[in-house]
NUVEXDO-729587 format. One line per field, with one value per atom (N, C-alpha, C): residue number from 1; residue in three letters; chain; y, z, x. Coordinates in steps of 0.05 Angstrom, whole numbers, plus 5000, padded with zeros to 4 digits. Layout:
% residues N
num	[NUM | ...]
residuo	[Ala | ...]
cadena	[A | ...]
v	[Y | ...]
w	[Z | ...]
u	[X | ...]
END
This chain:
% residues 137
num	[1 | 1 | 1 | 2 | 2 | 2 | 3 | 3 | 3 | 4 | 4 | 4 | 5 | 5 | 5 | 6 | 6 | 6 | 7 | 7 | 7 | 8 | 8 | 8 | 9 | 9 | 9 | 10 | 10 | 10 | 11 | 11 | 11 | 12 | 12 | 12 | 13 | 13 | 13 | 14 | 14 | 14 | 15 | 15 | 15 | 16 | 16 | 16 | 17 | 17 | 17 | 18 | 18 | 18 | 19 | 19 | 19 | 20 | 20 | 20 | 21 | 21 | 21 | 22 | 22 | 22 | 23 | 23 | 23 | 24 | 24 | 24 | 25 | 25 | 25 | 26 | 26 | 26 | 27 | 27 | 27 | 28 | 28 | 28 | 29 | 29 | 29 | 30 | 30 | 30 | 31 | 31 | 31 | 32 | 32 | 32 | 33 | 33 | 33 | 34 | 34 | 34 | 35 | 35 | 35 | 36 | 36 | 36 | 37 | 37 | 37 | 38 | 38 | 38 | 39 | 39 | 39 | 40 | 40 | 40 | 41 | 41 | 41 | 42 | 42 | 42 | 43 | 43 | 43 | 44 | 44 | 44 | 45 | 45 | 45 | 46 | 46 | 46 | 47 | 47 | 47 | 48 | 48 | 48 | 49 | 49 | 49 | 50 | 50 | 50 | 51 | 51 | 51 | 52 | 52 | 52 | 53 | 53 | 53 | 54 | 54 | 54 | 55 | 55 | 55 | 56 | 56 | 56 | 57 | 57 | 57 | 58 | 58 | 58 | 59 | 59 | 59 | 60 | 60 | 60 | 61 | 61 | 61 | 62 | 62 | 62 | 63 | 63 | 63 | 64 | 64 | 64 | 65 | 65 | 65 | 66 | 66 | 66 | 67 | 67 | 67 | 68 | 68 | 68 | 69 | 69 | 69 | 70 | 70 | 70 | 71 | 71 | 71 | 72 | 72 | 72 | 73 | 73 | 73 | 74 | 74 | 74 | 75 | 75 | 75 | 76 | 76 | 76 | 77 | 77 | 77 | 78 | 78 | 78 | 79 | 79 | 79 | 80 | 80 | 80 | 81 | 81 | 81 | 82 | 82 | 82 | 83 | 83 | 83 | 84 | 84 | 84 | 85 | 85 | 85 | 86 | 86 | 86 | 87 | 87 | 87 | 88 | 88 | 88 | 89 | 89 | 89 | 90 | 90 | 90 | 91 | 91 | 91 | 92 | 92 | 92 | 93 | 93 | 93 | 94 | 94 | 94 | 95 | 95 | 95 | 96 | 96 | 96 | 97 | 97 | 97 | 98 | 98 | 98 | 99 | 99 | 99 | 100 | 100 | 100 | 101 | 101 | 101 | 102 | 102 | 102 | 103 | 103 | 103 | 104 | 104 | 104 | 105 | 105 | 105 | 106 | 106 | 106 | 107 | 107 | 107 | 108 | 108 | 108 | 109 | 109 | 109 | 110 | 110 | 110 | 111 | 111 | 111 | 112 | 112 | 112 | 113 | 113 | 113 | 114 | 114 | 114 | 115 | 115 | 115 | 116 | 116 | 116 | 117 | 117 | 117 | 118 | 118 | 118 | 119 | 119 | 119 | 120 | 120 | 120 | 121 | 121 | 121 | 122 | 122 | 122 | 123 | 123 | 123 | 124 | 124 | 124 | 125 | 125 | 125 | 126 | 126 | 126 | 127 | 127 | 127 | 128 | 128 | 128 | 129 | 129 | 129 | 130 | 130 | 130 | 131 | 131 | 131 | 132 | 132 | 132 | 133 | 133 | 133 | 134 | 134 | 134 | 135 | 135 | 135 | 136 | 136 | 136 | 137 | 137 | 137]
residuo	[Met | Met | Met | Ile | Ile | Ile | Ser | Ser | Ser | Lys | Lys | Lys | Leu | Leu | Leu | Ile | Ile | Ile | Phe | Phe | Phe | Val | Val | Val | Tyr | Tyr | Tyr | Asn | Asn | Asn | Ala | Ala | Ala | Asn | Asn | Asn | Ser | Ser | Ser | Gly | Gly | Gly | Thr | Thr | Thr | Ile | Ile | Ile | Asn | Asn | Asn | Ser | Ser | Ser | Leu | Leu | Leu | Met | Met | Met | Asp | Asp | Asp | Ser | Ser | Ser | Ala | Ala | Ala | His | His | His | Lys | Lys | Lys | Met | Met | Met | Ile | Ile | Ile | Ser | Ser | Ser | Pro | Pro | Pro | Ala | Ala | Ala | Thr | Thr | Thr | Tyr | Tyr | Tyr | Asp | Asp | Asp | Cys | Cys | Cys | His | His | His | Leu | Leu | Leu | Cys | Cys | Cys | Asp | Asp | Asp | Leu | Leu | Leu | Thr | Thr | Thr | Phe | Phe | Phe | Gly | Gly | Gly | Val | Val | Val | Phe | Phe | Phe | Lys | Lys | Lys | Glu | Glu | Glu | Lys | Lys | Lys | Glu | Glu | Glu | Leu | Leu | Leu | Trp | Trp | Trp | Ser | Ser | Ser | Arg | Arg | Arg | Phe | Phe | Phe | Arg | Arg | Arg | Glu | Glu | Glu | Ser | Ser | Ser | Met | Met | Met | Lys | Lys | Lys | Gln | Gln | Gln | Thr | Thr | Thr | His | His | His | Pro | Pro | Pro | Ala | Ala | Ala | Leu | Leu | Leu | Gln | Gln | Gln | Leu | Leu | Leu | Glu | Glu | Glu | Phe | Phe | Phe | Leu | Leu | Leu | His | His | His | Lys | Lys | Lys | Asp | Asp | Asp | Glu | Glu | Glu | Phe | Phe | Phe | Glu | Glu | Glu | Lys | Lys | Lys | Gln | Gln | Gln | Tyr | Tyr | Tyr | Trp | Trp | Trp | Ser | Ser | Ser | Lys | Lys | Lys | Trp | Trp | Trp | Leu | Leu | Leu | Pro | Pro | Pro | Lys | Lys | Lys | Tyr | Tyr | Tyr | Ser | Ser | Ser | Tyr | Tyr | Tyr | Pro | Pro | Pro | Ile | Ile | Ile | Ile | Ile | Ile | Leu | Leu | Leu | Ser | Ser | Ser | Thr | Thr | Thr | Ser | Ser | Ser | Asp | Asp | Asp | Glu | Glu | Glu | Val | Val | Val | Gln | Gln | Gln | Asp | Asp | Asp | Tyr | Tyr | Tyr | Asn | Asn | Asn | Asp | Asp | Asp | Gly | Gly | Gly | Phe | Phe | Phe | Gly | Gly | Gly | Thr | Thr | Thr | Asn | Asn | Asn | Ser | Ser | Ser | Gly | Gly | Gly | Met | Met | Met | Asp | Asp | Asp | Ile | Ile | Ile | Phe | Phe | Phe | Leu | Leu | Leu | Ser | Ser | Ser | Ala | Ala | Ala | Glu | Glu | Glu | Glu | Glu | Glu | Met | Met | Met | Lys | Lys | Lys | Ala | Ala | Ala | Ile | Ile | Ile | Glu | Glu | Glu | Ser | Ser | Ser | Val | Val | Val | Glu | Glu | Glu | Ala | Ala | Ala | Leu | Leu | Leu | Ile | Ile | Ile | Leu | Leu | Leu | Lys | Lys | Lys | Ile | Ile | Ile | Gln | Gln | Gln | Asn | Asn | Asn | Lys | Lys | Lys | Phe | Phe | Phe]
cadena	[A | A | A | A | A | A | A | A | A | A | A | A | A | A | A | A | A | A | A | A | A | A | A | A | A | A | A | A | A | A | A | A | A | A | A | A | A | A | A | A | A | A | A | A | A | A | A | A | A | A | A | A | A | A | A | A | A | A | A | A | A | A | A | A | A | A | A | A | A | A | A | A | A | A | A | A | A | A | A | A | A | A | A | A | A | A | A | A | A | A | A | A | A | A | A | A | A | A | A | A | A | A | A | A | A | A | A | A | A | A | A | A | A | A | A | A | A | A | A | A | A | A | A | A | A | A | A | A | A | A | A | A | A | A | A | A | A | A | A | A | A | A | A | A | A | A | A | A | A | A | A | A | A | A | A | A | A | A | A | A | A | A | A | A | A | A | A | A | A | A | A | A | A | A | A | A | A | A | A | A | A | A | A | A | A | A | A | A | A | A | A | A | A | A | A | A | A | A | A | A | A | A | A | A | A | A | A | A | A | A | A | A | A | A | A | A | A | A | A | A | A | A | A | A | A | A | A | A | A | A | A | A | A | A | A | A | A | A | A | A | A | A | A | A | A | A | A | A | A | A | A | A | A | A | A | A | A | A | A | A | A | A | A | A | A | A | A | A | A | A | A | A | A | A | A | A | A | A | A | A | A | A | A | A | A | A | A | A | A | A | A | A | A | A | A | A | A | A | A | A | A | A | A | A | A | A | A | A | A | A | A | A | A | A | A | A | A | A | A | A | A | A | A | A | A | A | A | A | A | A | A | A | A | A | A | A | A | A | A | A | A | A | A | A | A | A | A | A | A | A | A | A | A | A | A | A | A | A | A | A | A | A | A | A | A | A | A | A | A | A | A | A | A | A | A | A | A | A | A | A | A | A | A | A | A | A | A | A | A | A | A | A | A | A | A | A | A | A | A | A | A | A | A | A | A | A | A | A | A | A | A]
v	[5181 | 5168 | 5170 | 5148 | 5147 | 5167 | 5183 | 5203 | 5195 | 5177 | 5170 | 5141 | 5126 | 5101 | 5104 | 5096 | 5098 | 5070 | 5062 | 5036 | 5038 | 5023 | 5025 | 4998 | 4998 | 4974 | 4968 | 4942 | 4934 | 4933 | 4955 | 4958 | 4988 | 4993 | 5020 | 5031 | 5057 | 5070 | 5071 | 5078 | 5082 | 5060 | 5068 | 5050 | 5025 | 5028 | 5004 | 4985 | 4996 | 4979 | 4965 | 4980 | 4968 | 4945 | 4949 | 4927 | 4903 | 4908 | 4887 | 4872 | 4886 | 4874 | 4856 | 4866 | 4850 | 4825 | 4827 | 4804 | 4784 | 4794 | 4777 | 4762 | 4776 | 4763 | 4741 | 4744 | 4723 | 4700 | 4706 | 4685 | 4670 | 4684 | 4671 | 4684 | 4679 | 4692 | 4685 | 4661 | 4652 | 4668 | 4680 | 4695 | 4725 | 4734 | 4763 | 4774 | 4797 | 4807 | 4825 | 4833 | 4851 | 4837 | 4828 | 4814 | 4833 | 4858 | 4878 | 4881 | 4882 | 4883 | 4858 | 4835 | 4810 | 4810 | 4820 | 4820 | 4840 | 4863 | 4885 | 4889 | 4877 | 4881 | 4853 | 4852 | 4829 | 4835 | 4822 | 4826 | 4854 | 4865 | 4891 | 4913 | 4906 | 4927 | 4920 | 4940 | 4937 | 4918 | 4901 | 4883 | 4898 | 4890 | 4904 | 4905 | 4883 | 4883 | 4903 | 4905 | 4924 | 4953 | 4958 | 4985 | 4993 | 4975 | 4981 | 4986 | 4970 | 4974 | 5002 | 5010 | 5037 | 5058 | 5056 | 5076 | 5075 | 5052 | 5050 | 5063 | 5062 | 5074 | 5105 | 5116 | 5145 | 5152 | 5133 | 5137 | 5131 | 5110 | 5101 | 5117 | 5126 | 5142 | 5166 | 5186 | 5209 | 5225 | 5225 | 5240 | 5225 | 5199 | 5183 | 5187 | 5192 | 5194 | 5167 | 5159 | 5135 | 5144 | 5136 | 5144 | 5118 | 5116 | 5093 | 5101 | 5089 | 5097 | 5072 | 5075 | 5055 | 5061 | 5041 | 5046 | 5069 | 5073 | 5096 | 5123 | 5124 | 5148 | 5154 | 5133 | 5136 | 5146 | 5133 | 5141 | 5169 | 5178 | 5206 | 5225 | 5219 | 5238 | 5240 | 5218 | 5218 | 5216 | 5220 | 5216 | 5234 | 5222 | 5236 | 5218 | 5230 | 5214 | 5198 | 5206 | 5192 | 5170 | 5169 | 5149 | 5121 | 5104 | 5076 | 5062 | 5041 | 5024 | 5004 | 5006 | 4989 | 4966 | 4944 | 4922 | 4927 | 4923 | 4928 | 4902 | 4901 | 4922 | 4926 | 4949 | 4956 | 4976 | 4976 | 4996 | 5011 | 5037 | 5055 | 5072 | 5082 | 5100 | 5125 | 5146 | 5171 | 5179 | 5196 | 5204 | 5234 | 5245 | 5274 | 5281 | 5261 | 5266 | 5273 | 5292 | 5300 | 5278 | 5269 | 5248 | 5261 | 5254 | 5263 | 5240 | 5238 | 5215 | 5225 | 5214 | 5220 | 5194 | 5188 | 5163 | 5165 | 5187 | 5190 | 5205 | 5209 | 5224 | 5251 | 5257 | 5283 | 5282 | 5261 | 5259 | 5230 | 5225 | 5199 | 5205 | 5185 | 5190 | 5200 | 5197 | 5205 | 5184 | 5161 | 5139 | 5114 | 5100 | 5074 | 5052 | 5029 | 5006 | 4996 | 4997 | 4988 | 4958 | 4951 | 4922 | 4920 | 4903 | 4899 | 4880 | 4879 | 4861 | 4832 | 4826 | 4798 | 4792 | 4811 | 4806 | 4804 | 4819 | 4819 | 4792 | 4780 | 4755 | 4733 | 4735 | 4715 | 4718 | 4740 | 4746 | 4732 | 4716 | 4700 | 4710 | 4731 | 4740 | 4770 | 4782 | 4810 | 4813 | 4792 | 4793 | 4792 | 4776 | 4775 | 4801 | 4814 | 4840 | 4861 | 4861 | 4880 | 4876 | 4851 | 4844 | 4852 | 4848 | 4856 | 4886 | 4901 | 4930 | 4939 | 4928 | 4936 | 4929 | 4907 | 4899 | 4917 | 4931 | 4950 | 4977 | 4981 | 5007 | 5003]
w	[4769 | 4794 | 4812 | 4827 | 4844 | 4867 | 4872 | 4894 | 4917 | 4912 | 4934 | 4929 | 4951 | 4950 | 4967 | 4956 | 4970 | 4976 | 5001 | 5010 | 5017 | 5003 | 5008 | 5019 | 5043 | 5056 | 5047 | 5046 | 5039 | 5065 | 5078 | 5103 | 5105 | 5120 | 5124 | 5150 | 5152 | 5175 | 5198 | 5221 | 5244 | 5265 | 5290 | 5313 | 5311 | 5304 | 5303 | 5281 | 5258 | 5236 | 5245 | 5259 | 5268 | 5287 | 5306 | 5324 | 5310 | 5291 | 5275 | 5259 | 5247 | 5232 | 5250 | 5274 | 5293 | 5301 | 5306 | 5313 | 5290 | 5266 | 5242 | 5239 | 5243 | 5241 | 5261 | 5285 | 5305 | 5300 | 5293 | 5290 | 5264 | 5242 | 5216 | 5198 | 5205 | 5190 | 5160 | 5153 | 5125 | 5108 | 5120 | 5103 | 5105 | 5119 | 5122 | 5095 | 5086 | 5059 | 5054 | 5075 | 5070 | 5075 | 5053 | 5055 | 5063 | 5055 | 5064 | 5095 | 5106 | 5135 | 5148 | 5136 | 5147 | 5147 | 5125 | 5123 | 5142 | 5146 | 5160 | 5189 | 5197 | 5224 | 5236 | 5262 | 5277 | 5283 | 5304 | 5310 | 5321 | 5337 | 5350 | 5343 | 5332 | 5326 | 5302 | 5292 | 5269 | 5276 | 5257 | 5261 | 5263 | 5281 | 5286 | 5261 | 5247 | 5223 | 5202 | 5199 | 5180 | 5189 | 5215 | 5226 | 5221 | 5226 | 5222 | 5192 | 5175 | 5146 | 5137 | 5147 | 5140 | 5149 | 5173 | 5183 | 5166 | 5158 | 5142 | 5114 | 5104 | 5078 | 5079 | 5102 | 5106 | 5103 | 5112 | 5111 | 5083 | 5071 | 5045 | 5021 | 5024 | 5003 | 5016 | 5024 | 5039 | 5023 | 4997 | 4982 | 4978 | 4984 | 4980 | 5003 | 4995 | 5015 | 5016 | 5040 | 5044 | 5055 | 5042 | 5052 | 5056 | 5079 | 5086 | 5091 | 5075 | 5076 | 5076 | 5090 | 5087 | 5060 | 5050 | 5023 | 5023 | 5045 | 5046 | 5046 | 5060 | 5061 | 5034 | 5021 | 4994 | 4974 | 4974 | 4954 | 4959 | 4984 | 4990 | 4982 | 4990 | 4985 | 4955 | 4941 | 4913 | 4893 | 4902 | 4885 | 4860 | 4838 | 4812 | 4794 | 4776 | 4758 | 4739 | 4738 | 4722 | 4737 | 4763 | 4780 | 4772 | 4765 | 4758 | 4782 | 4776 | 4798 | 4805 | 4829 | 4838 | 4855 | 4854 | 4873 | 4896 | 4920 | 4944 | 4958 | 4972 | 4978 | 4953 | 4952 | 4930 | 4939 | 4925 | 4930 | 4903 | 4904 | 4881 | 4884 | 4861 | 4862 | 4845 | 4853 | 4838 | 4832 | 4812 | 4803 | 4801 | 4806 | 4802 | 4773 | 4757 | 4728 | 4715 | 4697 | 4682 | 4663 | 4664 | 4646 | 4622 | 4598 | 4574 | 4566 | 4580 | 4577 | 4576 | 4557 | 4554 | 4550 | 4568 | 4566 | 4549 | 4535 | 4518 | 4532 | 4558 | 4574 | 4583 | 4573 | 4580 | 4602 | 4617 | 4640 | 4649 | 4666 | 4680 | 4709 | 4726 | 4754 | 4765 | 4750 | 4759 | 4777 | 4779 | 4796 | 4779 | 4786 | 4773 | 4794 | 4785 | 4803 | 4809 | 4834 | 4843 | 4850 | 4865 | 4871 | 4871 | 4853 | 4851 | 4873 | 4876 | 4896 | 4889 | 4864 | 4856 | 4863 | 4858 | 4865 | 4895 | 4910 | 4939 | 4950 | 4938 | 4948 | 4946 | 4928 | 4924 | 4945 | 4959 | 4979 | 5005 | 5016 | 5039 | 5066 | 5066 | 5091 | 5089 | 5112 | 5112 | 5100 | 5105 | 5093 | 5063 | 5052 | 5023 | 5012 | 5026 | 5018 | 5017 | 5038 | 5039 | 5016 | 5011 | 4989 | 4962 | 4958 | 4933 | 4929 | 4950 | 4948 | 4943 | 4957 | 4953 | 4925 | 4914 | 4887 | 4865 | 4871 | 4851 | 4851 | 4870 | 4871 | 4858]
u	[5246 | 5251 | 5226 | 5222 | 5198 | 5202 | 5181 | 5182 | 5165 | 5145 | 5126 | 5116 | 5114 | 5100 | 5075 | 5053 | 5027 | 5017 | 5017 | 5008 | 4979 | 4962 | 4933 | 4924 | 4914 | 4905 | 4876 | 4869 | 4842 | 4825 | 4824 | 4809 | 4801 | 4780 | 4771 | 4782 | 4784 | 4795 | 4775 | 4785 | 4768 | 4772 | 4766 | 4770 | 4753 | 4728 | 4710 | 4720 | 4727 | 4737 | 4763 | 4780 | 4805 | 4800 | 4782 | 4775 | 4763 | 4745 | 4733 | 4754 | 4773 | 4795 | 4812 | 4819 | 4835 | 4820 | 4794 | 4779 | 4778 | 4774 | 4774 | 4800 | 4822 | 4849 | 4852 | 4840 | 4843 | 4824 | 4799 | 4779 | 4781 | 4786 | 4787 | 4808 | 4833 | 4855 | 4856 | 4847 | 4848 | 4828 | 4808 | 4788 | 4792 | 4813 | 4818 | 4827 | 4815 | 4818 | 4842 | 4857 | 4879 | 4906 | 4917 | 4943 | 4965 | 4964 | 4984 | 4983 | 4959 | 4956 | 4969 | 4962 | 4974 | 5004 | 5016 | 5045 | 5058 | 5046 | 5059 | 5050 | 5028 | 5017 | 5010 | 5015 | 5005 | 4976 | 4965 | 4937 | 4932 | 4951 | 4946 | 4966 | 4989 | 5009 | 5026 | 5040 | 5058 | 5081 | 5088 | 5110 | 5136 | 5154 | 5179 | 5196 | 5199 | 5216 | 5206 | 5180 | 5168 | 5173 | 5170 | 5175 | 5204 | 5223 | 5251 | 5257 | 5244 | 5247 | 5238 | 5214 | 5203 | 5223 | 5234 | 5253 | 5278 | 5287 | 5312 | 5308 | 5284 | 5278 | 5283 | 5278 | 5282 | 5312 | 5329 | 5357 | 5369 | 5360 | 5371 | 5359 | 5334 | 5321 | 5307 | 5323 | 5312 | 5291 | 5292 | 5273 | 5246 | 5246 | 5223 | 5203 | 5178 | 5156 | 5142 | 5134 | 5118 | 5091 | 5070 | 5043 | 5027 | 5014 | 4998 | 4969 | 4952 | 4923 | 4906 | 4883 | 4862 | 4847 | 4833 | 4821 | 4801 | 4786 | 4767 | 4782 | 4805 | 4821 | 4833 | 4843 | 4855 | 4835 | 4812 | 4791 | 4781 | 4780 | 4772 | 4794 | 4819 | 4841 | 4848 | 4847 | 4856 | 4833 | 4808 | 4785 | 4788 | 4781 | 4780 | 4763 | 4748 | 4733 | 4752 | 4778 | 4797 | 4812 | 4808 | 4822 | 4813 | 4831 | 4824 | 4812 | 4796 | 4786 | 4808 | 4819 | 4840 | 4829 | 4843 | 4838 | 4857 | 4847 | 4863 | 4870 | 4892 | 4912 | 4929 | 4941 | 4958 | 4980 | 5002 | 5022 | 5025 | 5021 | 5023 | 5048 | 5057 | 5080 | 5074 | 5087 | 5086 | 5114 | 5117 | 5144 | 5145 | 5169 | 5173 | 5176 | 5183 | 5187 | 5161 | 5162 | 5138 | 5131 | 5106 | 5097 | 5083 | 5092 | 5079 | 5061 | 5039 | 5021 | 4992 | 4978 | 4950 | 4935 | 4917 | 4902 | 4877 | 4874 | 4850 | 4828 | 4831 | 4811 | 4822 | 4846 | 4858 | 4878 | 4879 | 4898 | 4900 | 4919 | 4919 | 4920 | 4920 | 4919 | 4946 | 4967 | 4994 | 5006 | 4993 | 5002 | 5006 | 5027 | 5032 | 5030 | 5023 | 5022 | 5050 | 5058 | 5084 | 5082 | 5062 | 5056 | 5026 | 5015 | 4986 | 4976 | 4950 | 4938 | 4945 | 4946 | 4953 | 4982 | 5000 | 5028 | 5031 | 5016 | 5018 | 5008 | 4988 | 4978 | 4999 | 5018 | 5039 | 5061 | 5062 | 5083 | 5075 | 5093 | 5086 | 5096 | 5113 | 5124 | 5132 | 5135 | 5143 | 5171 | 5188 | 5215 | 5214 | 5196 | 5193 | 5182 | 5164 | 5153 | 5176 | 5191 | 5214 | 5233 | 5240 | 5258 | 5246 | 5221 | 5208 | 5209 | 5204 | 5206 | 5234 | 5253 | 5281 | 5291 | 5282 | 5291 | 5279 | 5258 | 5246 | 5260 | 5278 | 5293 | 5319]
END
């Protein structure tokens, strides 16, 4: 069973990066690189529907952890020479179940792709993202 979902934005952390991302969303939204950001955030704050969904997940799946990271934070926190090169944005999952898996290098990252960057590009609204996540549970 999935114990954690890790949402990784295709953006770097920090105030200056956040301001630049907001400006990019306003000036040229069609060229903005983080579709997860587009789906879950407006120009300046998190979308209300997404915020309510995150809170409801705590009630419906109390053992499930949700972790939200910018790509630089994710790569720093989970860095390993075995970590695959991911395309961002991405949603990864981890499981409490012991995996008897060997990728030939002695280990795997312990993470599975829950929603890839390609799958996310096809999602057109926060409602569709929420439905996609709910359907995978």
